[in-house]
Each structure stands twice: as C-alpha cells, then as structure tokens.
C-alpha positions as CSV (number, residue, x, y, z in Angstrom):
1,X,1.3,13.5,-11.5
2,X,0.0,9.9,-12.1
3,X,3.5,8.7,-11.0
4,X,2.9,10.3,-7.5
5,X,-0.7,8.8,-7.3
6,X,0.7,5.5,-8.0
7,X,3.3,5.8,-5.3
8,X,0.8,6.5,-2.9
9,X,-1.6,3.8,-3.8
10,X,1.2,1.1,-3.7
11,X,2.4,2.4,-0.6
12,X,-0.9,2.2,1.1
13,X,-1.2,-1.2,0.0
14,X,2.3,-2.2,1.1
15,X,1.7,-0.5,4.4
16,X,-1.6,-2.6,4.9
17,X,0.1,-5.9,4.1
18,X,3.1,-5.0,6.5
19,X,0.5,-3.9,9.4
20,X,-1.4,-7.2,8.9
21,X,2.0,-9.2,9.3
22,X,3.1,-7.5,12.3
23,X,1.1,-8.1,15.5
24,X,-0.2,-5.0,17.4
25,X,0.4,-2.5,14.4
26,X,-3.2,-2.0,13.3
27,X,-4.1,1.1,14.9
28,X,-2.6,3.4,12.4
29,X,-4.2,6.1,10.4
30,X,-4.5,5.8,6.9
31,X,-2.3,8.5,5.9
32,X,0.6,7.0,8.3
33,X,-0.1,3.4,6.6
34,X,0.6,4.9,3.1
35,X,3.7,6.7,4.5
36,X,4.8,3.6,5.9
37,X,4.4,1.9,2.9
38,X,6.4,4.4,0.9
39,X,9.1,4.5,3.4
40,X,9.2,0.7,3.4
41,X,9.5,0.6,-0.4
42,X,12.6,2.8,-0.3
43,X,14.2,0.9,2.6
44,X,13.3,-2.6,0.8
45,X,14.8,-0.9,-2.6
46,X,18.0,-0.2,-0.9
47,X,18.4,-3.8,0.6
48,X,17.2,-5.2,-3.0
49,X,19.9,-3.1,-4.8
50,X,22.5,-4.2,-2.3
51,X,21.9,-7.8,-3.0
52,X,20.9,-7.5,-6.7
53,X,21.8,-4.5,-8.6
54,X,19.3,-3.3,-11.1
55,X,19.9,-3.3,-14.7
56,X,19.0,-0.4,-17.3
57,X,15.3,-1.0,-18.6
58,X,14.3,-3.7,-16.0
59,X,10.6,-4.2,-15.8
60,X,8.6,-4.1,-12.6
61,X,9.6,-7.4,-10.8
62,X,7.2,-8.7,-7.9
63,X,10.5,-9.2,-5.8
64,X,10.4,-5.6,-5.6
65,X,7.0,-5.7,-4.1
66,X,7.8,-8.3,-1.6
67,X,11.0,-6.4,-0.6
68,X,8.8,-3.1,-0.1
69,X,6.8,-5.3,2.3
70,X,9.7,-6.4,4.2
71,X,11.1,-2.9,4.1
72,X,7.7,-1.8,5.8
73,X,8.0,-4.4,8.4
74,X,11.8,-3.4,9.2
75,X,10.5,0.2,9.7
76,X,7.7,-0.7,12.1
77,X,10.1,-2.7,14.0
78,X,12.7,0.0,14.1
79,X,9.9,2.3,15.4
80,X,9.2,-0.2,18.1
81,X,12.9,-0.6,19.0
82,X,13.2,3.1,19.2
83,X,9.8,3.5,21.1
84,X,8.3,5.6,18.6
85,X,4.3,5.5,18.8
86,X,2.4,6.2,15.4
C-alpha cells in the first residue's frame, strides 16, 4: 500500500515540475498532474532502460527522477501534437 502512495506522490511532484517547464500546461487538475507524472515516469523509465540497462539491486538514482520529468514532458508534447486537451 505504501508503494502506491509513494508512486502517486512522486508522480505528482514530477507532473508539477513538467508542467512548470512546458509553457501553457499549467491548467491541469491535481489528479491529472499526478497521472501525467506517473505516465511520464514509465516513459522516462523505458527511455532510460534503452540507454542504460539497470543491474539487479541498483538503488534509487537521481537520473531516474530526471528521466521521469523528461518522460512527462514528452507526454505533454505528444498530447499537444495529437490535439488532446487535458
């Protein structure tokens, strides 16, 4: 249960940072911001695994957090390119 709460909290923080970086993306509701951050974390994680495969037992690394932000920005820009309004 704590893992899910942590995912939502970190997703919300990642979503807030991505919204602050991308101009015009600051009108989202809080739950959409958290969802954006969670989806962005998955996208960023996939990109990170393509570039640098993880080893077993690897601890938390700040690059993972940064890639989550990059992934969230990609999700925002992809949504704009597909004309999806959130």
